[in-house]
Each structure stands twice: as structure tokens, then as C-alpha cells.
C-alpha positions as CSV (number, residue, x, y, z in Angstrom):
1,M,-180.2,100.8,190.4
2,T,-178.3,102.5,187.5
3,T,-177.9,100.5,184.3
4,P,-174.4,100.4,182.8
5,D,-174.0,101.7,179.2
6,I,-171.2,99.4,177.8
7,W,-172.0,95.5,177.6
8,Q,-169.8,93.0,176.3
9,K,-171.0,89.9,174.5
10,S,-169.5,86.7,175.7
11,S,-166.8,85.4,173.3
12,F,-168.8,81.8,173.7
13,S,-171.9,83.3,172.2
14,G,-170.5,83.0,168.6
15,G,-171.8,85.1,165.4
16,G,-174.7,85.6,164.1
17,D,-177.3,88.3,164.7
18,G,-176.2,88.7,168.3
19,S,-179.3,86.8,169.7
20,N,-179.0,84.2,172.7
21,C,-175.7,85.8,173.8
22,L,-174.6,86.5,177.4
23,E,-173.3,89.9,178.0
24,L,-171.5,91.4,180.8
25,A,-170.9,95.0,182.1
26,S,-169.1,95.9,185.3
27,T,-168.7,98.8,188.1
28,P,-166.1,99.1,190.4
29,T,-167.9,96.9,192.6
30,T,-170.6,94.7,191.0
31,L,-171.1,92.6,187.9
32,H,-174.1,93.0,185.7
33,L,-175.1,89.9,183.5
34,R,-178.1,89.7,181.3
35,E,-179.3,87.9,178.0
36,S,-179.3,89.8,174.7
37,D,-182.7,88.2,173.7
38,T,-184.1,89.6,177.3
39,P,-182.1,92.9,178.1
40,A,-184.4,93.9,180.6
41,T,-183.6,91.1,183.0
42,I,-180.5,91.8,184.7
43,L,-178.7,89.4,187.4
44,T,-176.2,91.9,189.5
45,T,-173.6,90.3,191.9
46,T,-170.3,91.0,193.1
47,P,-167.0,89.4,191.6
48,T,-166.3,87.6,194.8
49,A,-170.2,85.8,194.6
50,L,-170.0,85.0,191.2
51,A,-166.4,83.8,191.7
52,N,-167.7,81.2,194.5
53,L,-170.5,80.5,192.4
54,L,-168.3,78.9,189.3
55,A,-165.8,77.2,192.0
56,G,-169.0,75.4,193.4
57,I,-170.2,74.4,189.8
58,R,-166.3,73.2,188.7
59,T,-166.3,71.4,192.0
60,L,-170.0,69.6,191.2
61,R,-168.8,68.6,187.6
62,Q,-165.3,67.0,189.2
63,L,-167.4,64.8,191.7
64,G,-170.2,64.0,188.7
């Protein structure tokens, strides 16, 4: 797997020294997610799979 060169920090991460941030990188067909304090661990998924996961989480939050 090729590791993306450009990572974007989440706007929800706030300021500071950049630790404890969620970072995102993308290629034409995949999304890559990592935490800034453990950058070697990368979760790779597709936009569709991530959208389905987020929709499921939103549904559970509405039911709870």
C-alpha cells in the first residue's frame, strides 16, 4: 500500500501542538485515516463504506 503524502487535520482537533488529532488523506478510490500521535497506524476504507458507517452511527444516536 502506498502511503499518501498529504494529510489534512480535522477541524475538530483544535489548536495546540498537533497531537491527538484525526488526519485524513485521500486517493481517487480510497480514504486514509490516522491519529497524529500514532501516524504509522492507518485505517484505509472507501468513501461508500465510511458513509455507511457514519449513517449507522447517526441512526444509533437517534434511537438511543
